[in-house]
Steps between C-alpha positions, in 0.01 A plus 500: 500500500592227744850647545349837579263340748788312665706815538190685631458233772880493580515881538175498706647240739812709537295814558292334767808358666626861536160623620488223761853548628535881492217562757649217710827700501296802619370291789856415609632852425219665710594261794876549462666717764871504407659732250688228311179294452311813385764566236499138385122505453523822298740332258295184476177696444653723230659209309188286517271786386727627221678191391226230508151630581481790265654334195270209562197722514598667172551164333169370634313799357682479163433126458142542618430773247673291235265210581197723484616637164448157340119535544400835639128480420483139621658578838300819556172320422550299820433638844780329683772694311354829620502381861859363458621829352345698786682272742829543309454879512451478878806279526706754300385764751603271784837453331564874475384552859763241598750717315383795700553296822856407386570873490328561837724238662805635309437847646437364853140643481305178586237554769315169465552188707595156383135399563379737229745345256391146593146588386627696199699190401178296452337721230690355194400152612133588460564657161698199383217261597246709314715553186585134466138396547383753244763402245456122542133455578369801300181510713332768295 
């Protein structure tokens, strides 16, 4: 069980690294004005999303479900796991919305400014704080 927990944490850290960096690339991409820079950001965004962030999300979910499988009734009798799973579901939605934005930038369809992406970049930080507090403190 400890190995599964370790790999869950490792994959979660990698997933969050991608979710922190990808929107930061959107900030720079939205502010970029030269064609060469635009193309470079498209490649970076695609590789980060497909090569690191998405596999890390899949691994996080697999290891998380594996952990829950050790004691399903025990976990689901506690309120914090329900809140954590809601936040994880929201984070998965955020992840797929980032994938949508990768395609928007790829197709040169972005209409939002770098300021929007600066705010958008802060959302996973709030989720991370809440998820870690729920998992460690188990407040309810």
